[in-house]
mmCIF file of the N, C-alpha and C atoms, coordinates in Angstrom:
data_MODEL
# 
_entry.id   MODEL 
# 
loop_
_atom_site.group_PDB 
_atom_site.id 
_atom_site.type_symbol 
_atom_site.label_atom_id 
_atom_site.label_alt_id 
_atom_site.label_comp_id 
_atom_site.label_asym_id 
_atom_site.label_entity_id 
_atom_site.label_seq_id 
_atom_site.pdbx_PDB_ins_code 
_atom_site.Cartn_x 
_atom_site.Cartn_y 
_atom_site.Cartn_z 
_atom_site.occupancy 
_atom_site.B_iso_or_equiv 
_atom_site.pdbx_formal_charge 
_atom_site.auth_seq_id 
_atom_site.auth_comp_id 
_atom_site.auth_asym_id 
_atom_site.auth_atom_id 
_atom_site.pdbx_PDB_model_num 
ATOM 1   N N  . MET A 1 1  ? 99.617  -255.539 -84.254 1.00 0.00 ? 1  MET A N  1 
ATOM 2   C CA . MET A 1 1  ? 100.866 -256.323 -84.308 1.00 0.00 ? 1  MET A CA 1 
ATOM 3   C C  . MET A 1 1  ? 99.944  -257.709 -84.063 1.00 0.00 ? 1  MET A C  1 
ATOM 4   N N  . ALA A 1 2  ? 99.552  -258.806 -84.493 1.00 0.00 ? 2  ALA A N  1 
ATOM 5   C CA . ALA A 1 2  ? 99.482  -260.194 -84.165 1.00 0.00 ? 2  ALA A CA 1 
ATOM 6   C C  . ALA A 1 2  ? 100.565 -260.530 -82.799 1.00 0.00 ? 2  ALA A C  1 
ATOM 7   N N  . VAL A 1 3  ? 100.121 -261.247 -81.466 1.00 0.00 ? 3  VAL A N  1 
ATOM 8   C CA . VAL A 1 3  ? 100.541 -262.120 -80.555 1.00 0.00 ? 3  VAL A CA 1 
ATOM 9   C C  . VAL A 1 3  ? 101.798 -262.868 -81.210 1.00 0.00 ? 3  VAL A C  1 
ATOM 10  N N  . THR A 1 4  ? 102.974 -263.342 -81.279 1.00 0.00 ? 4  THR A N  1 
ATOM 11  C CA . THR A 1 4  ? 103.987 -264.230 -81.769 1.00 0.00 ? 4  THR A CA 1 
ATOM 12  C C  . THR A 1 4  ? 103.715 -265.167 -80.876 1.00 0.00 ? 4  THR A C  1 
ATOM 13  N N  . LEU A 1 5  ? 104.205 -266.748 -81.527 1.00 0.00 ? 5  LEU A N  1 
ATOM 14  C CA . LEU A 1 5  ? 104.626 -267.402 -80.151 1.00 0.00 ? 5  LEU A CA 1 
ATOM 15  C C  . LEU A 1 5  ? 105.915 -267.598 -79.391 1.00 0.00 ? 5  LEU A C  1 
ATOM 16  N N  . SER A 1 6  ? 106.542 -266.921 -79.798 1.00 0.00 ? 6  SER A N  1 
ATOM 17  C CA . SER A 1 6  ? 107.610 -266.644 -78.792 1.00 0.00 ? 6  SER A CA 1 
ATOM 18  C C  . SER A 1 6  ? 106.841 -265.619 -77.867 1.00 0.00 ? 6  SER A C  1 
ATOM 19  N N  . GLN A 1 7  ? 106.478 -264.307 -77.984 1.00 0.00 ? 7  GLN A N  1 
ATOM 20  C CA . GLN A 1 7  ? 105.792 -263.723 -77.660 1.00 0.00 ? 7  GLN A CA 1 
ATOM 21  C C  . GLN A 1 7  ? 104.678 -264.510 -76.143 1.00 0.00 ? 7  GLN A C  1 
ATOM 22  N N  . ALA A 1 8  ? 104.468 -265.504 -76.830 1.00 0.00 ? 8  ALA A N  1 
ATOM 23  C CA . ALA A 1 8  ? 103.411 -265.817 -75.903 1.00 0.00 ? 8  ALA A CA 1 
ATOM 24  C C  . ALA A 1 8  ? 104.320 -267.233 -74.787 1.00 0.00 ? 8  ALA A C  1 
ATOM 25  N N  . ARG A 1 9  ? 105.114 -267.125 -75.340 1.00 0.00 ? 9  ARG A N  1 
ATOM 26  C CA . ARG A 1 9  ? 105.979 -268.331 -74.355 1.00 0.00 ? 9  ARG A CA 1 
ATOM 27  C C  . ARG A 1 9  ? 106.415 -267.754 -73.697 1.00 0.00 ? 9  ARG A C  1 
ATOM 28  N N  . ALA A 1 10 ? 107.330 -266.518 -73.480 1.00 0.00 ? 10 ALA A N  1 
ATOM 29  C CA . ALA A 1 10 ? 107.329 -265.946 -72.629 1.00 0.00 ? 10 ALA A CA 1 
ATOM 30  C C  . ALA A 1 10 ? 106.551 -265.522 -71.753 1.00 0.00 ? 10 ALA A C  1 
ATOM 31  N N  . ALA A 1 11 ? 105.468 -264.624 -72.263 1.00 0.00 ? 11 ALA A N  1 
ATOM 32  C CA . ALA A 1 11 ? 104.514 -264.242 -71.282 1.00 0.00 ? 11 ALA A CA 1 
ATOM 33  C C  . ALA A 1 11 ? 104.030 -265.467 -70.316 1.00 0.00 ? 11 ALA A C  1 
ATOM 34  N N  . LYS A 1 12 ? 104.022 -267.069 -70.961 1.00 0.00 ? 12 LYS A N  1 
ATOM 35  C CA . LYS A 1 12 ? 103.335 -268.016 -70.353 1.00 0.00 ? 12 LYS A CA 1 
ATOM 36  C C  . LYS A 1 12 ? 104.279 -268.268 -68.509 1.00 0.00 ? 12 LYS A C  1 
ATOM 37  N N  . ASP A 1 13 ? 105.760 -267.858 -69.569 1.00 0.00 ? 13 ASP A N  1 
ATOM 38  C CA . ASP A 1 13 ? 106.783 -268.098 -68.460 1.00 0.00 ? 13 ASP A CA 1 
ATOM 39  C C  . ASP A 1 13 ? 106.804 -267.187 -67.297 1.00 0.00 ? 13 ASP A C  1 
ATOM 40  N N  . ARG A 1 14 ? 106.317 -265.772 -67.904 1.00 0.00 ? 14 ARG A N  1 
ATOM 41  C CA . ARG A 1 14 ? 106.435 -264.899 -66.649 1.00 0.00 ? 14 ARG A CA 1 
ATOM 42  C C  . ARG A 1 14 ? 105.656 -265.187 -65.592 1.00 0.00 ? 14 ARG A C  1 
ATOM 43  N N  . GLY A 1 15 ? 103.972 -265.321 -66.206 1.00 0.00 ? 15 GLY A N  1 
ATOM 44  C CA . GLY A 1 15 ? 102.967 -265.262 -65.795 1.00 0.00 ? 15 GLY A CA 1 
ATOM 45  C C  . GLY A 1 15 ? 102.676 -266.898 -64.709 1.00 0.00 ? 15 GLY A C  1 
ATOM 46  N N  . LYS A 1 16 ? 103.681 -267.844 -64.959 1.00 0.00 ? 16 LYS A N  1 
ATOM 47  C CA . LYS A 1 16 ? 103.049 -268.853 -64.810 1.00 0.00 ? 16 LYS A CA 1 
ATOM 48  C C  . LYS A 1 16 ? 102.980 -269.569 -63.054 1.00 0.00 ? 16 LYS A C  1 
ATOM 49  N N  . ASP A 1 17 ? 103.500 -268.934 -62.180 1.00 0.00 ? 17 ASP A N  1 
ATOM 50  C CA . ASP A 1 17 ? 103.326 -268.517 -60.671 1.00 0.00 ? 17 ASP A CA 1 
ATOM 51  C C  . ASP A 1 17 ? 102.095 -268.329 -60.811 1.00 0.00 ? 17 ASP A C  1 
ATOM 52  N N  . ALA A 1 18 ? 101.915 -267.608 -61.172 1.00 0.00 ? 18 ALA A N  1 
ATOM 53  C CA . ALA A 1 18 ? 100.818 -266.361 -60.951 1.00 0.00 ? 18 ALA A CA 1 
ATOM 54  C C  . ALA A 1 18 ? 99.650  -267.567 -60.866 1.00 0.00 ? 18 ALA A C  1 
ATOM 55  N N  . LEU A 1 19 ? 99.159  -267.888 -61.793 1.00 0.00 ? 19 LEU A N  1 
ATOM 56  C CA . LEU A 1 19 ? 98.028  -269.263 -62.800 1.00 0.00 ? 19 LEU A CA 1 
ATOM 57  C C  . LEU A 1 19 ? 98.255  -269.916 -62.057 1.00 0.00 ? 19 LEU A C  1 
ATOM 58  N N  . LEU A 1 20 ? 99.214  -270.712 -61.362 1.00 0.00 ? 20 LEU A N  1 
ATOM 59  C CA . LEU A 1 20 ? 99.692  -272.230 -61.123 1.00 0.00 ? 20 LEU A CA 1 
ATOM 60  C C  . LEU A 1 20 ? 98.796  -271.582 -59.873 1.00 0.00 ? 20 LEU A C  1 
ATOM 61  N N  . ALA A 1 21 ? 98.728  -270.473 -59.358 1.00 0.00 ? 21 ALA A N  1 
ATOM 62  C CA . ALA A 1 21 ? 98.491  -270.010 -57.810 1.00 0.00 ? 21 ALA A CA 1 
ATOM 63  C C  . ALA A 1 21 ? 96.743  -269.933 -57.950 1.00 0.00 ? 21 ALA A C  1 
ATOM 64  N N  . LEU A 1 22 ? 96.396  -269.673 -58.986 1.00 0.00 ? 22 LEU A N  1 
ATOM 65  C CA . LEU A 1 22 ? 95.008  -269.997 -59.204 1.00 0.00 ? 22 LEU A CA 1 
ATOM 66  C C  . LEU A 1 22 ? 94.104  -271.150 -58.263 1.00 0.00 ? 22 LEU A C  1 
ATOM 67  N N  . PRO A 1 23 ? 92.936  -271.419 -57.559 1.00 0.00 ? 23 PRO A N  1 
ATOM 68  C CA . PRO A 1 23 ? 92.485  -272.531 -57.508 1.00 0.00 ? 23 PRO A CA 1 
ATOM 69  C C  . PRO A 1 23 ? 91.750  -273.540 -58.603 1.00 0.00 ? 23 PRO A C  1 
ATOM 70  N N  . GLY A 1 24 ? 92.239  -274.457 -58.323 1.00 0.00 ? 24 GLY A N  1 
ATOM 71  C CA . GLY A 1 24 ? 91.215  -275.425 -59.215 1.00 0.00 ? 24 GLY A CA 1 
ATOM 72  C C  . GLY A 1 24 ? 92.209  -275.451 -61.212 1.00 0.00 ? 24 GLY A C  1 
ATOM 73  N N  . VAL A 1 25 ? 93.829  -275.263 -61.049 1.00 0.00 ? 25 VAL A N  1 
ATOM 74  C CA . VAL A 1 25 ? 94.245  -275.028 -62.251 1.00 0.00 ? 25 VAL A CA 1 
ATOM 75  C C  . VAL A 1 25 ? 95.082  -276.561 -62.729 1.00 0.00 ? 25 VAL A C  1 
ATOM 76  N N  . THR A 1 26 ? 94.222  -277.054 -64.099 1.00 0.00 ? 26 THR A N  1 
ATOM 77  C CA . THR A 1 26 ? 94.722  -278.853 -63.954 1.00 0.00 ? 26 THR A CA 1 
ATOM 78  C C  . THR A 1 26 ? 95.735  -277.921 -65.116 1.00 0.00 ? 26 THR A C  1 
ATOM 79  N N  . GLY A 1 27 ? 96.232  -276.734 -65.955 1.00 0.00 ? 27 GLY A N  1 
ATOM 80  C CA . GLY A 1 27 ? 96.832  -277.074 -67.065 1.00 0.00 ? 27 GLY A CA 1 
ATOM 81  C C  . GLY A 1 27 ? 97.308  -275.636 -67.824 1.00 0.00 ? 27 GLY A C  1 
ATOM 82  N N  . ILE A 1 28 ? 98.172  -275.466 -68.005 1.00 0.00 ? 28 ILE A N  1 
ATOM 83  C CA . ILE A 1 28 ? 98.576  -274.062 -68.573 1.00 0.00 ? 28 ILE A CA 1 
ATOM 84  C C  . ILE A 1 28 ? 99.646  -273.847 -69.756 1.00 0.00 ? 28 ILE A C  1 
ATOM 85  N N  . GLY A 1 29 ? 98.926  -273.936 -71.040 1.00 0.00 ? 29 GLY A N  1 
ATOM 86  C CA . GLY A 1 29 ? 99.327  -273.849 -72.125 1.00 0.00 ? 29 GLY A CA 1 
ATOM 87  C C  . GLY A 1 29 ? 98.995  -272.366 -73.407 1.00 0.00 ? 29 GLY A C  1 
ATOM 88  N N  . ILE A 1 30 ? 99.127  -273.161 -74.391 1.00 0.00 ? 30 ILE A N  1 
ATOM 89  C CA . ILE A 1 30 ? 99.396  -271.801 -75.158 1.00 0.00 ? 30 ILE A CA 1 
ATOM 90  C C  . ILE A 1 30 ? 98.510  -272.460 -76.929 1.00 0.00 ? 30 ILE A C  1 
ATOM 91  N N  . SER A 1 31 ? 97.726  -271.266 -77.011 1.00 0.00 ? 31 SER A N  1 
ATOM 92  C CA . SER A 1 31 ? 96.317  -271.888 -77.593 1.00 0.00 ? 31 SER A CA 1 
ATOM 93  C C  . SER A 1 31 ? 96.117  -270.363 -78.831 1.00 0.00 ? 31 SER A C  1 
ATOM 94  N N  . LYS A 1 32 ? 95.841  -270.844 -79.875 1.00 0.00 ? 32 LYS A N  1 
ATOM 95  C CA . LYS A 1 32 ? 95.757  -269.837 -81.401 1.00 0.00 ? 32 LYS A CA 1 
ATOM 96  C C  . LYS A 1 32 ? 94.228  -268.884 -81.498 1.00 0.00 ? 32 LYS A C  1 
ATOM 97  N N  . VAL A 1 33 ? 93.869  -267.862 -81.443 1.00 0.00 ? 33 VAL A N  1 
ATOM 98  C CA . VAL A 1 33 ? 93.161  -267.650 -81.302 1.00 0.00 ? 33 VAL A CA 1 
ATOM 99  C C  . VAL A 1 33 ? 92.504  -266.647 -82.563 1.00 0.00 ? 33 VAL A C  1 
ATOM 100 N N  . GLY A 1 34 ? 92.408  -266.717 -83.562 1.00 0.00 ? 34 GLY A N  1 
ATOM 101 C CA . GLY A 1 34 ? 92.766  -265.409 -84.871 1.00 0.00 ? 34 GLY A CA 1 
ATOM 102 C C  . GLY A 1 34 ? 93.738  -265.712 -85.212 1.00 0.00 ? 34 GLY A C  1 
ATOM 103 N N  . ASP A 1 35 ? 94.818  -264.449 -84.917 1.00 0.00 ? 35 ASP A N  1 
ATOM 104 C CA . ASP A 1 35 ? 96.404  -264.088 -85.617 1.00 0.00 ? 35 ASP A CA 1 
ATOM 105 C C  . ASP A 1 35 ? 96.867  -264.024 -84.112 1.00 0.00 ? 35 ASP A C  1 
ATOM 106 N N  . ASP A 1 36 ? 96.391  -264.473 -83.582 1.00 0.00 ? 36 ASP A N  1 
ATOM 107 C CA . ASP A 1 36 ? 97.224  -264.178 -81.810 1.00 0.00 ? 36 ASP A CA 1 
ATOM 108 C C  . ASP A 1 36 ? 97.123  -265.527 -81.126 1.00 0.00 ? 36 ASP A C  1 
ATOM 109 N N  . TYR A 1 37 ? 98.730  -265.637 -80.205 1.00 0.00 ? 37 TYR A N  1 
ATOM 110 C CA . TYR A 1 37 ? 98.324  -266.956 -79.451 1.00 0.00 ? 37 TYR A CA 1 
ATOM 111 C C  . TYR A 1 37 ? 98.089  -265.786 -78.188 1.00 0.00 ? 37 TYR A C  1 
ATOM 112 N N  . VAL A 1 38 ? 97.471  -267.143 -77.725 1.00 0.00 ? 38 VAL A N  1 
ATOM 113 C CA . VAL A 1 38 ? 96.818  -266.720 -76.061 1.00 0.00 ? 38 VAL A CA 1 
ATOM 114 C C  . VAL A 1 38 ? 97.451  -268.251 -74.563 1.00 0.00 ? 38 VAL A C  1 
ATOM 115 N N  . ILE A 1 39 ? 97.432  -267.185 -73.662 1.00 0.00 ? 39 ILE A N  1 
ATOM 116 C CA . ILE A 1 39 ? 97.917  -268.174 -72.685 1.00 0.00 ? 39 ILE A CA 1 
ATOM 117 C C  . ILE A 1 39 ? 96.585  -268.887 -72.376 1.00 0.00 ? 39 ILE A C  1 
ATOM 118 N N  . LYS A 1 40 ? 96.419  -270.450 -72.253 1.00 0.00 ? 40 LYS A N  1 
ATOM 119 C CA . LYS A 1 40 ? 94.907  -271.208 -72.050 1.00 0.00 ? 40 LYS A CA 1 
ATOM 120 C C  . LYS A 1 40 ? 95.652  -271.416 -70.616 1.00 0.00 ? 40 LYS A C  1 
ATOM 121 N N  . VAL A 1 41 ? 94.287  -271.475 -69.858 1.00 0.00 ? 41 VAL A N  1 
ATOM 122 C CA . VAL A 1 41 ? 94.571  -272.082 -68.340 1.00 0.00 ? 41 VAL A CA 1 
ATOM 123 C C  . VAL A 1 41 ? 93.408  -272.921 -68.202 1.00 0.00 ? 41 VAL A C  1 
ATOM 124 N N  . ASN A 1 42 ? 93.769  -273.896 -68.266 1.00 0.00 ? 42 ASN A N  1 
ATOM 125 C CA . ASN A 1 42 ? 92.512  -275.168 -68.197 1.00 0.00 ? 42 ASN A CA 1 
ATOM 126 C C  . ASN A 1 42 ? 92.243  -274.953 -66.465 1.00 0.00 ? 42 ASN A C  1 
ATOM 127 N N  . LEU A 1 43 ? 90.851  -275.124 -66.153 1.00 0.00 ? 43 LEU A N  1 
ATOM 128 C CA . LEU A 1 43 ? 90.369  -275.036 -64.923 1.00 0.00 ? 43 LEU A CA 1 
ATOM 129 C C  . LEU A 1 43 ? 89.702  -276.827 -64.370 1.00 0.00 ? 43 LEU A C  1 
ATOM 130 N N  . ARG A 1 44 ? 89.760  -277.017 -63.809 1.00 0.00 ? 44 ARG A N  1 
ATOM 131 C CA . ARG A 1 44 ? 88.976  -278.674 -62.974 1.00 0.00 ? 44 ARG A CA 1 
ATOM 132 C C  . ARG A 1 44 ? 87.257  -277.487 -62.961 1.00 0.00 ? 44 ARG A C  1 
ATOM 133 N N  . GLU A 1 45 ? 87.290  -276.473 -62.097 1.00 0.00 ? 45 GLU A N  1 
ATOM 134 C CA . GLU A 1 45 ? 85.785  -275.496 -61.761 1.00 0.00 ? 45 GLU A CA 1 
ATOM 135 C C  . GLU A 1 45 ? 86.131  -274.453 -62.000 1.00 0.00 ? 45 GLU A C  1 
ATOM 136 N N  . PRO A 1 46 ? 84.997  -273.362 -62.468 1.00 0.00 ? 46 PRO A N  1 
ATOM 137 C CA . PRO A 1 46 ? 84.486  -272.106 -62.562 1.00 0.00 ? 46 PRO A CA 1 
ATOM 138 C C  . PRO A 1 46 ? 85.679  -271.907 -61.120 1.00 0.00 ? 46 PRO A C  1 
ATOM 139 N N  . LEU A 1 47 ? 85.712  -270.098 -61.533 1.00 0.00 ? 47 LEU A N  1 
ATOM 140 C CA . LEU A 1 47 ? 86.883  -269.769 -60.105 1.00 0.00 ? 47 LEU A CA 1 
ATOM 141 C C  . LEU A 1 47 ? 85.825  -269.445 -59.619 1.00 0.00 ? 47 LEU A C  1 
ATOM 142 N N  . PRO A 1 48 ? 86.098  -269.518 -58.234 1.00 0.00 ? 48 PRO A N  1 
ATOM 143 C CA . PRO A 1 48 ? 85.220  -268.988 -57.131 1.00 0.00 ? 48 PRO A CA 1 
ATOM 144 C C  . PRO A 1 48 ? 84.805  -267.788 -57.353 1.00 0.00 ? 48 PRO A C  1 
ATOM 145 N N  . ALA A 1 49 ? 83.870  -267.192 -56.328 1.00 0.00 ? 49 ALA A N  1 
ATOM 146 C CA . ALA A 1 49 ? 83.635  -265.608 -56.445 1.00 0.00 ? 49 ALA A CA 1 
ATOM 147 C C  . ALA A 1 49 ? 84.612  -265.097 -55.810 1.00 0.00 ? 49 ALA A C  1 
ATOM 148 N N  . GLY A 1 50 ? 84.976  -263.737 -56.744 1.00 0.00 ? 50 GLY A N  1 
ATOM 149 C CA . GLY A 1 50 ? 85.967  -263.105 -55.813 1.00 0.00 ? 50 GLY A CA 1 
ATOM 150 C C  . GLY A 1 50 ? 87.184  -263.047 -56.522 1.00 0.00 ? 50 GLY A C  1 
ATOM 151 N N  . VAL A 1 51 ? 87.368  -264.115 -57.328 1.00 0.00 ? 51 VAL A N  1 
ATOM 152 C CA . VAL A 1 51 ? 89.153  -264.529 -57.718 1.00 0.00 ? 51 VAL A CA 1 
ATOM 153 C C  . VAL A 1 51 ? 88.607  -264.541 -59.267 1.00 0.00 ? 51 VAL A C  1 
ATOM 154 N N  . VAL A 1 52 ? 90.078  -263.829 -59.768 1.00 0.00 ? 52 VAL A N  1 
ATOM 155 C CA . VAL A 1 52 ? 89.640  -263.487 -60.960 1.00 0.00 ? 52 VAL A CA 1 
ATOM 156 C C  . VAL A 1 52 ? 91.419  -264.105 -61.415 1.00 0.00 ? 52 VAL A C  1 
ATOM 157 N N  . ALA A 1 53 ? 91.350  -264.491 -62.820 1.00 0.00 ? 53 ALA A N  1 
ATOM 158 C CA . ALA A 1 53 ? 92.522  -264.628 -63.039 1.00 0.00 ? 53 ALA A CA 1 
ATOM 159 C C  . ALA A 1 53 ? 93.042  -263.065 -64.404 1.00 0.00 ? 53 ALA A C  1 
ATOM 160 N N  . PRO A 1 54 ? 94.368  -262.954 -64.816 1.00 0.00 ? 54 PRO A N  1 
ATOM 161 C CA . PRO A 1 54 ? 94.933  -261.705 -64.992 1.00 0.00 ? 54 PRO A CA 1 
ATOM 162 C C  . PRO A 1 54 ? 94.117  -261.860 -66.832 1.00 0.00 ? 54 PRO A C  1 
ATOM 163 N N  . ALA A 1 55 ? 93.639  -260.205 -67.135 1.00 0.00 ? 55 ALA A N  1 
ATOM 164 C CA . ALA A 1 55 ? 93.199  -260.799 -68.409 1.00 0.00 ? 55 ALA A CA 1 
ATOM 165 C C  . ALA A 1 55 ? 94.210  -260.943 -69.389 1.00 0.00 ? 55 ALA A C  1 
ATOM 166 N N  . ARG A 1 56 ? 95.465  -260.614 -68.712 1.00 0.00 ? 56 ARG A N  1 
ATOM 167 C CA . ARG A 1 56 ? 96.451  -260.410 -69.953 1.00 0.00 ? 56 ARG A CA 1 
ATOM 168 C C  . ARG A 1 56 ? 97.790  -260.536 -69.335 1.00 0.00 ? 56 ARG A C  1 
ATOM 169 N N  . ILE A 1 57 ? 98.843  -260.664 -69.609 1.00 0.00 ? 57 ILE A N  1 
ATOM 170 C CA . ILE A 1 57 ? 99.909  -260.972 -69.115 1.00 0.00 ? 57 ILE A CA 1 
ATOM 171 C C  . ILE A 1 57 ? 101.222 -260.682 -69.890 1.00 0.00 ? 57 ILE A C  1 
ATOM 172 N N  . ALA A 1 58 ? 102.056 -259.550 -69.905 1.00 0.00 ? 58 ALA A N  1 
ATOM 173 C CA . ALA A 1 58 ? 103.023 -259.039 -70.993 1.00 0.00 ? 58 ALA A CA 1 
ATOM 174 C C  . ALA A 1 58 ? 102.219 -258.846 -72.422 1.00 0.00 ? 58 ALA A C  1 
ATOM 175 N N  . ASP A 1 59 ? 100.655 -258.317 -72.484 1.00 0.00 ? 59 ASP A N  1 
ATOM 176 C CA . ASP A 1 59 ? 100.238 -257.424 -73.483 1.00 0.00 ? 59 ASP A CA 1 
ATOM 177 C C  . ASP A 1 59 ? 100.032 -259.361 -74.651 1.00 0.00 ? 59 ASP A C  1 
ATOM 178 N N  . VAL A 1 60 ? 99.967  -259.909 -73.417 1.00 0.00 ? 60 VAL A N  1 
ATOM 179 C CA . VAL A 1 60 ? 98.922  -261.371 -74.098 1.00 0.00 ? 60 VAL A CA 1 
ATOM 180 C C  . VAL A 1 60 ? 97.856  -262.102 -73.375 1.00 0.00 ? 60 VAL A C  1 
ATOM 181 N N  . ALA A 1 61 ? 97.369  -262.088 -74.300 1.00 0.00 ? 61 ALA A N  1 
ATOM 182 C CA . ALA A 1 61 ? 95.672  -262.051 -73.517 1.00 0.00 ? 61 ALA A CA 1 
ATOM 183 C C  . ALA A 1 61 ? 95.822  -263.724 -72.768 1.00 0.00 ? 61 ALA A C  1 
ATOM 184 N N  . VAL A 1 62 ? 95.103  -263.824 -71.940 1.00 0.00 ? 62 VAL A N  1 
ATOM 185 C CA . VAL A 1 62 ? 94.931  -264.637 -71.091 1.00 0.00 ? 62 VAL A CA 1 
ATOM 186 C C  . VAL A 1 62 ? 93.497  -265.396 -71.104 1.00 0.00 ? 62 VAL A C  1 
ATOM 187 N N  . HIS A 1 63 ? 93.360  -266.428 -71.602 1.00 0.00 ? 63 HIS A N  1 
ATOM 188 C CA . HIS A 1 63 ? 91.834  -267.505 -71.670 1.00 0.00 ? 63 HIS A CA 1 
ATOM 189 C C  . HIS A 1 63 ? 91.731  -268.524 -70.702 1.00 0.00 ? 63 HIS A C  1 
ATOM 190 N N  . CYS A 1 64 ? 90.727  -268.170 -69.737 1.00 0.00 ? 64 CYS A N  1 
ATOM 191 C CA . CYS A 1 64 ? 89.978  -269.627 -69.230 1.00 0.00 ? 64 CYS A CA 1 
ATOM 192 C C  . CYS A 1 64 ? 89.495  -270.329 -69.359 1.00 0.00 ? 64 CYS A C  1 
ATOM 193 N N  . GLU A 1 65 ? 89.184  -271.806 -69.469 1.00 0.00 ? 65 GLU A N  1 
ATOM 194 C CA . GLU A 1 65 ? 88.280  -272.887 -69.767 1.00 0.00 ? 65 GLU A CA 1 
ATOM 195 C C  . GLU A 1 65 ? 87.879  -273.697 -68.984 1.00 0.00 ? 65 GLU A C  1 
ATOM 196 N N  . VAL A 1 66 ? 87.068  -273.679 -68.716 1.00 0.00 ? 66 VAL A N  1 
ATOM 197 C CA . VAL A 1 66 ? 86.694  -274.873 -67.861 1.00 0.00 ? 66 VAL A CA 1 
ATOM 198 C C  . VAL A 1 66 ? 86.310  -276.313 -68.136 1.00 0.00 ? 66 VAL A C  1 
ATOM 199 N N  . MET A 1 67 ? 87.551  -277.646 -67.992 1.00 0.00 ? 67 MET A N  1 
ATOM 200 C CA . MET A 1 67 ? 87.832  -278.675 -68.165 1.00 0.00 ? 67 MET A CA 1 
ATOM 201 C C  . MET A 1 67 ? 86.909  -280.002 -67.632 1.00 0.00 ? 67 MET A C  1 
ATOM 202 N N  . GLY A 1 68 ? 87.118  -279.283 -66.425 1.00 0.00 ? 68 GLY A N  1 
ATOM 203 C CA . GLY A 1 68 ? 86.652  -280.682 -65.807 1.00 0.00 ? 68 GLY A CA 1 
ATOM 204 C C  . GLY A 1 68 ? 87.640  -281.461 -64.875 1.00 0.00 ? 68 GLY A C  1 
ATOM 205 N N  . ARG A 1 69 ? 87.219  -282.185 -64.176 1.00 0.00 ? 69 ARG A N  1 
ATOM 206 C CA . ARG A 1 69 ? 88.238  -283.340 -63.860 1.00 0.00 ? 69 ARG A CA 1 
ATOM 207 C C  . ARG A 1 69 ? 89.186  -283.755 -64.874 1.00 0.00 ? 69 ARG A C  1 
ATOM 208 N N  . VAL A 1 70 ? 90.677  -284.036 -64.533 1.00 0.00 ? 70 VAL A N  1 
ATOM 209 C CA . VAL A 1 70 ? 91.597  -284.569 -65.402 1.00 0.00 ? 70 VAL A CA 1 
ATOM 210 C C  . VAL A 1 70 ? 91.466  -286.173 -64.832 1.00 0.00 ? 70 VAL A C  1 
ATOM 211 N N  . VAL A 1 71 ? 91.288  -286.860 -65.852 1.00 0.00 ? 71 VAL A N  1 
ATOM 212 C CA . VAL A 1 71 ? 91.257  -288.069 -65.211 1.00 0.00 ? 71 VAL A CA 1 
ATOM 213 C C  . VAL A 1 71 ? 92.617  -289.006 -65.954 1.00 0.00 ? 71 VAL A C  1 
ATOM 214 N N  . LYS A 1 72 ? 93.760  -289.770 -65.523 1.00 0.00 ? 72 LYS A N  1 
ATOM 215 C CA . LYS A 1 72 ? 94.639  -290.669 -66.411 1.00 0.00 ? 72 LYS A CA 1 
ATOM 216 C C  . LYS A 1 72 ? 93.758  -291.534 -67.284 1.00 0.00 ? 72 LYS A C  1 
ATOM 217 N N  . ARG A 1 73 ? 93.831  -291.459 -68.488 1.00 0.00 ? 73 ARG A N  1 
ATOM 218 C CA . ARG A 1 73 ? 93.716  -292.964 -69.057 1.00 0.00 ? 73 ARG A CA 1 
ATOM 219 C C  . ARG A 1 73 ? 94.323  -294.028 -69.225 1.00 0.00 ? 73 ARG A C  1 
ATOM 220 N N  . ARG A 1 74 ? 94.130  -295.206 -69.046 1.00 0.00 ? 74 ARG A N  1 
ATOM 221 C CA . ARG A 1 74 ? 94.729  -296.219 -69.241 1.00 0.00 ? 74 ARG A CA 1 
ATOM 222 C C  . ARG A 1 74 ? 94.938  -296.854 -70.397 1.00 0.00 ? 74 ARG A C  1 
ATOM 223 N N  . ARG A 1 75 ? 95.993  -297.284 -71.068 1.00 0.00 ? 75 ARG A N  1 
ATOM 224 C CA . ARG A 1 75 ? 96.474  -297.404 -71.844 1.00 0.00 ? 75 ARG A CA 1 
ATOM 225 C C  . ARG A 1 75 ? 95.995  -299.205 -72.684 1.00 0.00 ? 75 ARG A C  1 
ATOM 226 N N  . ALA A 1 76 ? 95.842  -299.579 -73.747 1.00 0.00 ? 76 ALA A N  1 
ATOM 227 C CA . ALA A 1 76 ? 95.145  -300.680 -73.940 1.00 0.00 ? 76 ALA A CA 1 
ATOM 228 C C  . ALA A 1 76 ? 95.815  -301.776 -73.431 1.00 0.00 ? 76 ALA A C  1 
ATOM 229 N N  . ASP A 1 77 ? 97.684  -301.379 -73.378 1.00 0.00 ? 77 ASP A N  1 
ATOM 230 C CA . ASP A 1 77 ? 98.151  -302.609 -73.092 1.00 0.00 ? 77 ASP A CA 1 
ATOM 231 C C  . ASP A 1 77 ? 98.702  -302.209 -71.755 1.00 0.00 ? 77 ASP A C  1 
ATOM 232 N N  . GLU A 1 78 ? 98.063  -301.546 -70.858 1.00 0.00 ? 78 GLU A N  1 
ATOM 233 C CA . GLU A 1 78 ? 98.400  -301.562 -69.196 1.00 0.00 ? 78 GLU A CA 1 
ATOM 234 C C  . GLU A 1 78 ? 97.214  -302.757 -68.848 1.00 0.00 ? 78 GLU A C  1 
ATOM 235 N N  . SER A 1 79 ? 98.025  -303.244 -67.835 1.00 0.00 ? 79 SER A N  1 
ATOM 236 C CA . SER A 1 79 ? 97.291  -304.622 -66.841 1.00 0.00 ? 79 SER A CA 1 
ATOM 237 C C  . SER A 1 79 ? 96.595  -303.940 -65.952 1.00 0.00 ? 79 SER A C  1 
ATOM 238 N N  . THR A 1 80 ? 95.177  -304.445 -65.930 1.00 0.00 ? 80 THR A N  1 
ATOM 239 C CA . THR A 1 80 ? 94.539  -304.223 -64.806 1.00 0.00 ? 80 THR A CA 1 
ATOM 240 C C  . THR A 1 80 ? 94.346  -304.534 -63.519 1.00 0.00 ? 80 THR A C  1 
ATOM 241 N N  . ASP A 1 81 ? 95.579  -305.371 -62.980 1.00 0.00 ? 81 ASP A N  1 
ATOM 242 C CA . ASP A 1 81 ? 95.717  -306.004 -61.970 1.00 0.00 ? 81 ASP A CA 1 
ATOM 243 C C  . ASP A 1 81 ? 96.346  -304.737 -61.174 1.00 0.00 ? 81 ASP A C  1 
# 
């Protein structure tokens, strides 16, 4: 049976603190892979040797992706002063 969006949301809430404790996390969200929803962890850089993210939280898969450094983009109407 496919993992539903509500299951993924509940698992994300349950594991949020542990995931945020991983080094270099820039964000945690939910993504769809095939028929299943998964918890997606965005990382600034690969996790250091010996540090691993959980593979699953409450039967919901955890996918980590290195996104690089997050930089706020300036809006076109913002002043450069």
